[in-house]
TINU-591844 format. One record per residue (C-alpha): residue number from 0; x, z, y. Coordinates in pm, 1 decimal. Layout:
BEGIN
NUM;X;Z;Y
...
END
This chain:
BEGIN
0;-3707.3;10418.3;-7511.5
1;-4108.4;10385.6;-7510.9
2;-4274.3;10485.5;-7164.7
3;-4565.1;10741.3;-7216.6
4;-4950.5;10657.7;-7167.6
5;-5052.9;10731.2;-6809.7
6;-5326.6;10902.3;-6766.9
7;-5541.1;10872.3;-6659.0
8;-5488.3;10462.3;-6667.7
9;-5485.9;10298.3;-6335.8
10;-5771.8;10150.6;-6360.9
11;-5955.5;10451.2;-6461.2
12;-5898.6;10581.1;-6102.5
13;-5974.4;10182.0;-5930.1
14;-6320.6;10169.7;-6092.6
15;-6367.2;10586.2;-6027.9
16;-6343.4;10531.7;-5692.4
17;-6586.0;10241.5;-5656.9
18;-6838.1;10467.5;-5899.0
19;-6858.7;10787.8;-5625.6
20;-6626.3;10988.5;-5989.1
21;-6892.6;10928.0;-6199.4
22;-6810.6;10708.1;-6496.5
23;-7096.3;10674.7;-6752.7
24;-7252.4;10376.3;-6897.0
25;-7541.3;10364.2;-6627.4
26;-7342.0;10483.5;-6355.7
27;-7119.4;10212.7;-6430.2
28;-7372.7;9979.8;-6473.1
29;-7510.6;10020.0;-6166.0
30;-7192.4;9999.1;-5989.1
31;-7172.4;9636.7;-6129.5
32;-7482.1;9534.0;-6018.4
33;-7468.0;9618.6;-5711.5
34;-7103.4;9477.1;-5655.9
35;-7250.7;9160.1;-5779.0
36;-7489.8;9159.7;-5550.8
37;-7297.9;9147.8;-5260.6
38;-7085.7;8887.4;-5409.4
39;-7404.3;8681.6;-5409.1
40;-7467.8;8762.1;-5111.9
41;-7145.5;8688.0;-4923.9
42;-7128.2;8363.1;-5155.7
43;-7473.6;8220.8;-4991.4
44;-7388.4;8293.6;-4717.6
45;-6999.4;8186.3;-4641.9
46;-6959.1;7864.3;-4939.6
47;-7091.1;7536.4;-4885.4
48;-7132.9;7536.2;-5292.5
49;-7378.8;7862.8;-5343.5
50;-7552.2;7838.1;-5044.6
51;-7725.0;7509.8;-5205.8
52;-7690.6;7684.2;-5588.4
53;-7908.0;7995.5;-5480.4
54;-8100.7;7849.4;-5199.6
55;-8428.1;7911.0;-5481.3
56;-8303.9;8226.6;-5541.1
57;-8454.1;8591.2;-5381.7
58;-8245.3;8771.5;-5158.3
59;-8147.5;9090.7;-5311.7
60;-8011.7;8837.5;-5626.0
61;-7972.0;8974.3;-5878.1
62;-8182.3;9268.8;-5906.6
63;-8066.8;9343.5;-6289.1
64;-7727.8;9250.6;-6496.2
65;-7955.3;9021.2;-6754.9
66;-8144.4;8842.7;-6442.0
67;-7710.6;8711.7;-6339.1
68;-7728.7;8673.5;-6680.9
69;-7963.6;8379.7;-6614.0
70;-7760.9;8214.2;-6300.0
71;-7591.6;7872.5;-6352.9
72;-7200.3;7863.3;-6452.5
73;-6958.3;7779.9;-6224.3
74;-6737.3;7480.1;-6401.2
75;-6385.9;7407.0;-6355.6
76;-6546.4;7009.3;-6293.8
77;-6716.1;7173.9;-6013.2
78;-6455.5;7319.7;-5892.9
79;-6230.2;6983.6;-5886.8
80;-6503.5;6810.9;-5740.4
81;-6500.9;6906.9;-5462.0
82;-6334.7;7264.9;-5333.4
83;-6386.5;7257.9;-4986.5
84;-6728.6;7329.0;-5120.5
85;-6618.9;7631.0;-5218.2
86;-6404.8;7700.1;-4952.4
87;-6584.8;8079.3;-4765.9
88;-6381.7;8124.8;-4502.4
89;-6234.3;7909.9;-4176.9
90;-5908.1;7677.4;-4220.7
91;-5717.5;7873.8;-4002.5
92;-5806.9;8184.4;-4202.8
93;-5642.7;8064.1;-4546.7
94;-5313.5;8228.8;-4599.8
95;-5237.8;7978.9;-4961.7
96;-5367.4;7663.9;-5145.8
97;-5274.2;7720.9;-5488.8
98;-5352.8;7382.4;-5689.4
99;-5367.6;7421.0;-6050.5
100;-5443.9;7222.3;-6332.1
101;-5576.4;7404.6;-6670.8
102;-5362.0;7499.8;-6989.6
103;-5442.3;7255.6;-7251.3
104;-5689.2;7024.0;-7061.1
105;-5627.7;6645.0;-6880.7
106;-5887.8;6673.3;-6605.3
107;-5840.4;6658.4;-6251.1
108;-5672.3;6959.1;-6044.3
109;-5845.8;7304.6;-5930.2
110;-5723.6;7341.6;-5542.0
111;-5750.2;7723.7;-5484.5
112;-5812.6;7903.2;-5143.1
113;-5678.6;8247.9;-5082.0
114;-5782.0;8495.1;-4760.9
115;-5512.0;8662.8;-4628.0
116;-5715.9;8931.5;-4808.3
117;-5773.0;8785.9;-5131.1
118;-5368.9;8807.4;-5142.7
119;-5383.4;9197.1;-5034.3
120;-5628.6;9218.6;-5308.9
121;-5402.7;9060.6;-5562.9
122;-5072.5;9288.5;-5449.7
123;-5311.6;9576.0;-5451.0
124;-5364.6;9508.4;-5805.6
125;-5034.3;9460.7;-5960.9
126;-4895.7;9790.6;-5731.8
127;-5109.4;10004.8;-5964.0
128;-5153.7;9846.1;-6261.9
129;-4734.0;9824.6;-6330.6
130;-4733.5;10241.0;-6304.8
131;-4958.3;10184.2;-6668.1
132;-4597.4;10032.7;-6766.2
133;-4335.1;10279.7;-6633.9
134;-4277.3;10496.3;-6332.4
135;-4295.5;10496.6;-6033.1
136;-3927.8;10460.2;-5895.4
137;-3862.6;10220.2;-6171.6
138;-3636.2;9887.7;-6125.5
139;-3866.5;9538.9;-6283.8
140;-3673.3;9240.7;-6312.0
141;-3959.4;8923.0;-6303.3
142;-3923.9;8583.9;-6422.6
143;-4221.2;8396.4;-6260.2
144;-4172.2;8171.3;-5945.6
145;-4178.0;8370.3;-5658.1
146;-3956.5;8131.9;-5395.1
147;-4255.5;8040.6;-5169.7
148;-4511.7;8325.3;-4928.1
149;-4786.1;8420.2;-5177.4
150;-4692.5;8275.4;-5505.6
151;-4739.9;8528.0;-5797.2
152;-4366.1;8628.4;-5794.5
153;-4334.1;8677.5;-5446.3
154;-4663.9;8903.8;-5477.1
155;-4571.4;9042.4;-5738.2
156;-4198.7;9173.7;-5560.4
157;-4417.5;9277.2;-5259.7
158;-4696.5;9481.5;-5407.4
159;-4387.0;9717.4;-5615.1
160;-4255.5;9813.8;-5311.3
161;-4117.3;10063.1;-5169.2
162;-4223.1;10241.7;-5445.8
163;-4089.7;10017.4;-5726.3
164;-3772.3;9739.8;-5705.3
165;-3917.4;9380.3;-5823.7
166;-3668.5;9193.6;-5866.2
167;-3681.3;8840.6;-5905.7
168;-3481.9;8647.0;-6160.2
169;-3394.8;8297.4;-6089.6
170;-3118.1;8240.9;-6412.0
171;-3207.0;7853.3;-6502.9
172;-3100.3;7975.0;-6900.6
173;-3140.2;8277.0;-7142.7
174;-2828.3;8360.3;-7162.4
175;-2758.5;8360.3;-6745.8
176;-3043.2;8583.6;-6800.8
177;-2948.4;8900.3;-7046.4
178;-2653.9;8878.4;-6848.8
179;-2880.4;8968.3;-6552.8
180;-3083.0;9171.0;-6751.5
181;-2719.8;9352.9;-6884.7
182;-2639.8;9426.4;-6532.5
183;-2915.7;9501.8;-6384.0
184;-3088.2;9740.4;-6676.7
185;-3452.6;9659.6;-6511.7
186;-3682.3;9881.8;-6661.0
187;-3895.4;9615.0;-6738.6
188;-3951.4;9282.3;-6762.7
189;-4249.0;9094.6;-6623.4
190;-4189.5;8708.2;-6861.9
191;-4390.4;8418.0;-7011.4
192;-4447.6;8501.1;-7375.3
193;-4278.7;8237.6;-7498.7
194;-4012.0;8355.0;-7233.7
195;-4013.6;8690.7;-7350.0
196;-3951.7;8621.5;-7751.5
197;-3669.7;8282.6;-7670.4
198;-3478.6;8603.1;-7476.1
199;-3572.1;8877.4;-7786.8
200;-3449.8;8618.9;-8033.4
201;-3175.1;8509.8;-7850.4
202;-2840.6;8547.7;-8075.1
203;-2766.6;8833.2;-7789.1
204;-3088.2;9006.1;-7720.7
205;-2962.8;9348.2;-7748.5
206;-2873.4;9309.9;-7422.0
207;-3289.1;9403.9;-7364.3
208;-3231.9;9749.9;-7580.8
209;-3231.9;9907.3;-7212.1
210;-3604.2;9827.0;-7107.4
211;-3901.0;10024.1;-7189.5
212;-4081.6;9846.5;-7082.1
213;-4239.3;9453.8;-7104.5
214;-4501.5;9290.9;-6935.3
215;-4685.9;8937.4;-7117.5
216;-4867.3;8718.0;-6825.8
217;-4971.3;8426.7;-6733.4
218;-5043.5;8272.3;-7100.7
219;-5187.9;8396.5;-7408.3
220;-4951.8;8670.3;-7590.2
221;-5061.1;8662.1;-7991.8
222;-5008.0;8980.4;-8228.4
223;-4687.6;8829.6;-8413.8
224;-4487.0;8766.0;-8099.4
225;-4583.4;9084.2;-7923.7
226;-4457.4;9240.6;-8216.1
227;-4110.7;9044.1;-8249.7
228;-4064.0;9149.9;-7889.1
229;-4121.8;9529.8;-7939.8
230;-3867.3;9492.6;-8286.1
231;-3603.7;9337.7;-8114.7
232;-3584.5;9544.0;-7789.0
233;-3776.4;9872.8;-7914.1
234;-3997.1;9886.5;-7607.0
235;-4376.5;9881.0;-7474.6
236;-4557.6;9534.7;-7501.1
237;-4823.6;9497.8;-7272.9
238;-5047.6;9199.2;-7182.8
239;-5207.5;9129.2;-6868.4
240;-5497.0;8884.0;-6868.7
241;-5599.2;8722.7;-6531.7
242;-5713.5;8339.0;-6346.6
243;-5507.9;8199.1;-6076.9
244;-5873.0;8096.2;-6009.8
245;-5958.6;8500.9;-5988.8
246;-5647.3;8622.4;-5802.4
247;-5434.5;8673.2;-6103.2
248;-5628.7;8989.2;-6185.7
249;-5844.4;9072.5;-6478.6
250;-5754.9;9308.9;-6746.1
251;-5424.4;9498.0;-6840.0
252;-5320.5;9666.8;-7199.7
253;-5252.5;10033.8;-7211.2
254;-5017.7;10059.8;-7466.7
255;-5215.2;10210.3;-7696.1
256;-5564.7;10035.2;-7866.6
257;-5594.5;9694.0;-7937.7
258;-5731.4;9465.4;-7696.6
259;-5700.9;9457.6;-7249.4
260;-5897.9;9709.7;-7043.8
261;-6105.0;9548.9;-6771.2
262;-6015.7;9606.0;-6432.3
263;-6414.1;9712.4;-6387.6
264;-6378.1;9742.3;-6034.5
265;-6255.9;9415.6;-5919.2
266;-6450.8;9169.9;-6163.1
267;-6732.8;9087.4;-6380.2
268;-6663.7;8938.0;-6762.1
269;-6953.2;8797.5;-6987.4
270;-6903.7;8678.8;-7321.0
271;-7096.2;8370.2;-7397.4
272;-7165.7;8051.5;-7675.3
273;-6928.0;7735.0;-7546.5
274;-7193.0;7596.3;-7751.3
275;-7553.4;7712.7;-7619.0
276;-7448.3;7977.1;-7334.0
277;-7664.0;8271.4;-7443.4
278;-7481.4;8588.0;-7368.3
279;-7336.1;8745.6;-7726.4
280;-7330.0;9109.2;-7848.8
281;-6971.5;9330.6;-7845.4
282;-6767.9;9219.1;-8074.1
283;-6899.7;8841.4;-8073.7
284;-6617.8;8594.5;-8033.9
285;-6671.7;8327.5;-7776.5
286;-6615.9;8188.5;-7376.3
287;-6517.9;8435.9;-7135.9
288;-6676.8;8399.9;-6825.8
289;-6582.2;8603.6;-6495.7
290;-6679.1;8649.7;-6172.7
291;-6478.9;8797.0;-5886.5
292;-6622.5;9087.3;-5690.2
293;-6428.6;9079.1;-5361.3
294;-6310.8;8674.5;-5356.2
295;-6314.3;8530.8;-5024.3
296;-6128.6;8257.3;-5005.9
297;-6296.2;8033.1;-5306.5
298;-6599.5;8250.0;-5461.6
299;-6676.1;8160.4;-5814.6
300;-6976.8;8354.0;-5972.1
301;-7009.7;8319.1;-6348.9
302;-6706.4;8104.7;-6356.4
303;-6636.1;7897.8;-6717.6
304;-6273.2;7957.0;-6787.2
305;-6267.3;7826.8;-7129.8
306;-6095.2;8123.2;-7301.7
307;-6159.2;8262.2;-7643.3
308;-6272.7;8582.9;-7640.0
309;-6459.2;8883.4;-7728.9
310;-6507.3;9257.8;-7596.1
311;-6432.0;9550.2;-7898.8
312;-6663.9;9767.9;-7974.6
313;-6653.1;10119.0;-7936.0
314;-6354.6;10332.0;-7735.2
315;-6004.7;10336.1;-7718.6
316;-5725.9;10601.2;-7842.9
317;-5615.6;10649.5;-7447.2
318;-5920.6;10770.2;-7323.1
319;-6038.9;10536.5;-7060.2
320;-6403.1;10470.8;-7017.2
321;-6319.3;10074.0;-6934.9
322;-6452.1;9764.7;-7144.7
323;-6183.1;9597.7;-7373.8
324;-6171.6;9273.1;-7365.4
325;-5988.9;9050.1;-7674.4
326;-5805.4;8691.7;-7582.2
327;-5740.4;8436.2;-7825.6
328;-5626.9;8108.4;-7576.2
329;-5829.6;7821.5;-7488.3
330;-6118.5;7619.0;-7649.0
331;-5929.1;7335.6;-7581.3
332;-5541.5;7370.1;-7648.8
333;-5498.4;7284.2;-8076.3
334;-5490.2;7039.4;-8284.0
335;-5765.1;6793.5;-8382.1
336;-5698.0;6698.6;-8746.7
337;-5876.0;6534.1;-9080.3
338;-5897.5;6922.0;-9193.2
339;-6042.1;7048.9;-8861.4
340;-5948.4;7192.4;-8541.4
341;-5703.6;7434.6;-8572.5
342;-5626.1;7594.1;-8284.0
343;-5322.8;7703.9;-8060.3
344;-5341.4;8095.3;-8120.3
345;-5352.0;8038.7;-8482.8
346;-5076.1;7840.4;-8516.8
347;-4876.2;8128.6;-8274.6
348;-4999.2;8368.9;-8442.1
349;-4854.7;8182.0;-8809.8
350;-4507.9;8017.2;-8646.9
351;-4465.9;8361.7;-8440.5
352;-4430.5;8605.1;-8760.8
353;-4083.6;8412.2;-8913.5
354;-3782.7;8580.9;-8777.1
355;-3574.5;8350.8;-8708.9
356;-3772.4;8123.1;-8504.3
357;-3698.2;8114.7;-8117.1
358;-3973.5;7911.3;-7986.0
359;-4189.2;7529.9;-8079.1
360;-4330.8;7290.3;-7925.4
361;-4629.5;7046.3;-8126.7
362;-4637.3;6638.8;-8034.2
363;-4933.0;6423.2;-8210.6
364;-4764.1;6153.3;-8370.7
365;-5087.8;5951.3;-8398.8
366;-5280.9;6164.5;-8624.0
367;-5015.7;6400.7;-8779.7
368;-4859.4;6687.6;-8579.0
369;-4484.5;6752.6;-8560.8
370;-4353.3;7071.1;-8519.7
371;-4001.5;7079.7;-8315.1
372;-3878.8;7451.7;-8428.5
373;-3605.5;7619.4;-8188.6
374;-3377.5;7855.6;-8440.5
375;-3113.8;8022.8;-8193.3
376;-2932.3;8198.3;-8483.4
377;-2832.8;7842.5;-8580.2
378;-2444.2;7772.8;-8492.9
379;-2322.2;7481.3;-8310.3
380;-2363.1;7129.8;-8490.9
381;-2625.0;7215.3;-8759.9
382;-2927.4;6873.8;-8643.3
383;-3124.8;6901.0;-8900.6
384;-3378.3;7223.4;-9048.3
385;-3212.9;7407.4;-9291.1
386;-3423.9;7379.8;-9615.6
387;-3514.3;7759.4;-9696.1
388;-3628.6;7799.5;-9327.1
389;-3851.1;7475.6;-9384.0
390;-3981.2;7535.4;-9640.0
391;-4033.3;7902.0;-9519.6
392;-4258.9;7697.3;-9166.8
393;-4447.1;7487.6;-9454.0
394;-4517.4;7783.0;-9616.5
395;-4706.5;7938.8;-9324.3
396;-4847.9;7631.0;-9150.2
397;-5037.4;7546.0;-9483.3
398;-5207.5;7837.5;-9507.7
399;-5422.7;7805.7;-9188.2
400;-5766.3;7607.0;-9241.0
401;-5686.5;7274.2;-9136.4
402;-5352.5;7231.9;-9211.6
403;-5351.1;7297.5;-9615.8
404;-5465.4;6906.4;-9730.2
405;-5145.6;6767.4;-9517.2
406;-4960.8;6602.0;-9749.3
407;-4664.9;6786.9;-9869.1
408;-4399.6;6697.6;-9572.1
409;-4537.1;6820.8;-9299.3
410;-4322.3;6675.1;-8957.0
411;-4055.0;7010.9;-8908.7
412;-3806.8;6988.7;-8716.6
413;-3497.1;7129.5;-8541.7
414;-3536.5;7137.0;-8180.1
415;-3257.2;7034.9;-7953.6
416;-3000.8;7304.8;-7844.2
417;-3199.0;7435.5;-7511.1
418;-2962.7;7549.2;-7248.9
419;-3254.2;7580.7;-7095.5
420;-3485.6;7582.0;-6848.5
421;-3657.8;7903.5;-6941.7
422;-3892.3;7827.6;-6710.4
423;-4215.1;7952.9;-6632.6
424;-4437.4;7706.9;-6783.3
425;-4767.0;7735.6;-7048.8
426;-4729.6;7629.0;-7422.4
427;-4997.8;7352.2;-7553.1
428;-5015.4;7147.6;-7779.3
429;-4864.5;6726.4;-7643.5
430;-5112.5;6481.6;-7790.5
431;-4872.6;6182.8;-7608.7
432;-4739.9;5962.5;-7944.8
433;-4404.1;5912.7;-7946.9
434;-4156.4;5801.4;-8246.4
435;-4143.3;5946.5;-8590.2
436;-3810.4;6148.6;-8572.3
437;-3915.9;6312.3;-8903.5
438;-3671.9;6053.0;-9120.4
END
């Protein structure tokens, strides 16, 4: 059974607290500008990197949202090159350090510092955000890493208590996870998109029909994948957008309208041209740039995320006054082919519409892609992809610009049986060359 959408949306309430209850566009812009000024002043005062970068800017900067748009971007390379230059609290006040590599990149990893205040802010976001999915008192099964204090799963469990019961699931495979769902009968599942799809298209997926809501997070979720999960379990699927660098907050869908509502009380998003850096109007797709208003350990001003997205014009049918953002995966994750660039998001949209597909992996064999397709419904002992499924998958792939000029024999293989690892990892194109397994 699908849960009712709460009214008002939780992040409407959080934002209205900051604006004194005023929610008209002018009042929201006044709040954004005031919050940006405070974030800039704190970064200038406490972070060596921003003390240097902001040296020529006057006190009280920015005087307008447009003026803030002239500030140079902060990039992942800046953060990776010298993370301690960003550190804005004494080292003995650092509660957690996360080393992360961006999905779809091969550059040096980034190190991000979190104060106890940062972790408390994340727990607060999780606690209030989950009330958009299920009522207080609900049970939540979490497939995210949570063994270490301060990890994303641990923060979610601690943020939910005492209003909801969050349980970390340590089952290594789909069978064990579905057994746990059947035993605990949670109201909500929190998982990466790839995890949720493998469960939803498993032969025993009916064990998940107790779920009323599923939250997909930590990676891009295509519309076709979202629909597959909803169809399998009759639930409402919510999507969340956030970055490790900004404490996992950012935007959350409401379960009604398209896109995700920006958590305007804590984050400022911009959409810019990835080539020129020019601000783009609502509706135009570009790179998402993020500023977290209250980050203490590692402040980031105008941080280039590398993610594709756009602001959705108009109001949402749920009645929220918050802006909506539509995220379309990462710019750097896709296939470079003779016919052009094919984003992984487009591959997801096409392939996950195949009702028998449980997941896929794509590797580059020289200049040609090879797709390894998971088919959970096939009986044991089948070692090659059946011809009818191969034709259907090939047709989907050739419908995409850039793949339409490939030879008739696209590299399509049956992925080997996966006992398991239902591990929480992001998907990306694997570029290393490997022996030809299509013959």
